[in-house]
N, C-alpha and C positions, 0 to 999 in steps of 0.2 A: 427891358428896357430896348427900345428899336435902334438899331444903327441906322444912321443916314443912309439913302441909297445913293449907289455912284452913278452919278451921270452917266447916260449910255454912250456918250461919245469919248468920255474919259476912259472907260471899260474897253471900248474898242480901240483907242490909241495904246492902251496898256497892252492889251493882247497883240496886237501888230509889233510893237517892240521887244516883247518875247519872243514872238515866233520868228523874227529876223535878227535877233540877236546872234552874234558868230557862234556862240558856243551852243547853239539849238539849231536853228532851221538851215544853217550853212552847211551844218559837219554831217558826212558820211558813217555811218555804223561800219563797222568790219563785215567785210564780205566772207561768206563760206567759202573755204578752199575747195576748187573743184580741179583735183589734180596738180598739175603743172600751170594752170591758168593765170595770167596775171594779173593783179587787181586794176591795172590801168594801162592804157599805152597812150605815150605822150608825143605828138608830131613836134619836133623842133624846128623853128624857122630860123635858127642860129646856124645849127650844123647841117641842117636839110637831111635829118635821119630820124627815125621812130625808135623809141626807146620803152622797155617792157618794165613796169614796175610792179613788184613783189613786197608785200608788206606783212609784218608781222608785230602783234601789239601786247601790250602786257596783259595778264591774265584778268585782271579789274576793269580794264578799259571800257568805257560807256559814255554815250554821249548825251546821258541824264545827269551830268555834273560838271562841275567847272574846272576839273584837274587838267592841267595840260603838262606835256611830257617833252623830255629832250628827245633828239631824234638821232640815229647813227646812220648815215646814206653808205651802202654797201655796194660796191663795184661789182659787175658781172654778176648779179642777183638772180640771173635764169639759172644758172649754176650752183649757186652758194645757198638760195633761199632754203632747199631742203633741211639745210643744217639749222635754220633758224630756230626749230621747236626740237632738234635733236637731242640724244642724250649726252652727246660731247659739251653740250652748253651748259654749265651750272648756274641756272638761273636763279637758285636760293642766295647765292652770292653776287647777284647782279640786281643793281636799282631797277627801277621801272623805267624801260625805253623803248620806243617805236623803232623798229628796223625797217628800212626801206630800201630795197634792193633795186638798182639799176643795170639794166644790160641794152643790148642792141635787139631791135626786132629782127633783124638778118641773121640768117643761120649759115653755118659753114665756112668757107673761104672769104663770103662777105662779110662775116660777123670778126673774122680775126683782120681783114683790111680795117673795118671802121674802129678796132680797138688802138691799132697800130697809130692810127692819125689822132684819135683822141685823148689817149692817155700818153703821149709822147710829148715831152714840154720843146723840143727842138727839132728842126729838120734834119735828119741823118740820112743822106742819099746813100751812102756806104751799105747800112742796114736794110734801105729801102730794096734795093738791087740784090743783096743775101736774101732775103725773107720773099721777095718776087720769084727768085729761082726755088727756094724750098717750097713753096706753095703751088708752084706751076702755074705761074700766072704771068701776064704781058709786061713787059719793061712799063714803067711809069704808072700801074695800076695801085701800087701801094706809095703811100705819103705820108710820113711821120711828121710830128710838129705842129698838131692842131691842139695842144691842151688848153691854150690859152681861149680858145673858142668854145671847147667843150665846157672849161670852167663856168664861161659866161650863160652856156645853157644850163649849167645846172643852178646857177645862182639866180638869174631872171625867169627860169622856165619850170623847172621840175621841181625845185624848192617851194615856190610861190603856188603852185597846184596843190603839193602838199599842205601847205601851211593854211591854206583856204579851207581844203576839205577834211582836215585832222586837227585834232586837239594837242597842236604842236606849243612850242615856246622857241626862245632863241637860242637855246642851248644846242648846238649842232656839233654832230661829228662826222667824220668821213673815214672810209677804211677801203684798203684794195690789197690784192693779192697779185703779185709777178709785174705785169704793165700797169695793171691799178695801185699796186703798190708805189710804182714809180711817179704817177699821178698824184696820189695821195701825199707823197714827198714833195712834189711839186706844190700843191696846196698848201701845205705846213709853211712853206718859203714864201708864198705869194697872194695868201688869199685875203689877207690884211686885218686878221682876226675874225673874217666871217663864220669859220670853223674854229673850234677850241680843243676839240679831241681829234687824234689822228690814230690809225691803225696803219702803218707800213709793213706789210708783209710779204715777204719773198721780192722785193723790190729790185726790178730789171735795170738796177742802175750801168749794167755794161753797154746799154742804149743811152746815147748822149752823156757818156762818163766824162769827157772832157768839157763838154761844155754845160752840164748839169752837176754832177757828181763834185767833180774837182773844185769848183766854185763855190758851192755849198759847203765843202769842207774847209776852203779858205775862209768863209765867212765867220765860220764857228771859231776857227782859230785867231781871229784878229781881235781887237780889243774895242770895236765898236759897240754902242748899246745897241739895244734890239727894243723896239717899242711893242712889246706882243702881251696880249691880254694872258692872264694865268691859262696856262695850256697843258694838257696830258698828251705826252705821246708813247705808243708802243711800237717796238719794233722787233720783227721776228724772221726768222728763216728754219730751213729743214736741213739736218747735219747733212743729209744725203744728196743736197742741192749742188750745181756746178760749182767747183772751188772758185771761180771768177764772182758769182753771185753772192757766195757766202763771205769770201773776203770782202767786197765790196760793202755789204752790209756791217760787218763788224767794223769797218775803217770809219763809215758814217756814223754808227751808233758810239762807238768810243770817243770819237771827236766832239760829237754832241755834247755826251755823258762829262767828259772833261770841261768843255767850256762851262758848264754849271750855271745856266741863265736862271737868273732870280724867280722868273714866273713859268719857267718850262719844267714839269714833272716828267719825268722820262724813264722808262722802263724798256729792258731788249733781252730777248731769249732766245737760243738757240735749241729746236726740238730734236731731241736723240732719234736717230733711226727713222727718220721722217725725210720722202723725196719731195719734191717740187708740187706733186698732186697730192699726196697723202698728207701732206701739213696742212692742209685748207682748213679743215674743221677744228682743229687744235688752236691755229693760230688766230680763229675766228673767237673761239671760247677764251683765249688769252687777251685778245684785243677788248673784249667785253669786260671782263673780269679786271682788268688792269684800269680801262677808261672810267668803267660803271660801278666799280668794285663797291658793296655796301661796307660802311664804316662800322 
């Protein structure tokens, strides 16, 4: 029995739909890693800065199926992406997730200045003058308080780019260390459910402590309801970090834990014998296993 011929126009139309379906023609395959080269460079019109994007994909990721994946955005990806596939990460215990490292293209002092601006929630002139002196730069060079603008950049420029070119879904997380941990805490309180997984590691709460940390703790201690989607939070620090950093992290964590929000699944940890630098791979693994651990 002969099957009826498909009209040429219908066949052409069907082929075009397949070719331009968002899971086919518009998606990019993972790049072969060339040393420390980024996968992409994104120029922001919002912050007027360039950002490097380093990516890591689940082992079975392919553009030839319709599976989509959650995404964890990791701040300071230029320095942390080497841990994405390192032995510190217990991938057998972790769900499939795309890792996207975000970092400043600028190097040296310029990178530090950009981090202080992008990752700090509020302007702090005392910290500005202190770190200008430490970095040996001219007065007025360092300006804190750009977190709201950087969050806008992440939401309106970086994430839409990733969503357009890769097989993502709306399950988004964000993680950071040090100043990046401070920014992640800011996102936890201010991103209005845009992210639902947070890795707050070695957060620099000593910056903006009176205008961010203390109001955050006050929020956790009052009885006002919080309209937050089901959310996972992991908070950590190294035992050998500065006493102020450790004590502030403990204060934030214990207060949040005690508040016991119905939709917040929260865990925290202090890593024994680890410093501000050495703790990074351990806190990244802790973030992944706490936020994406297999059941």
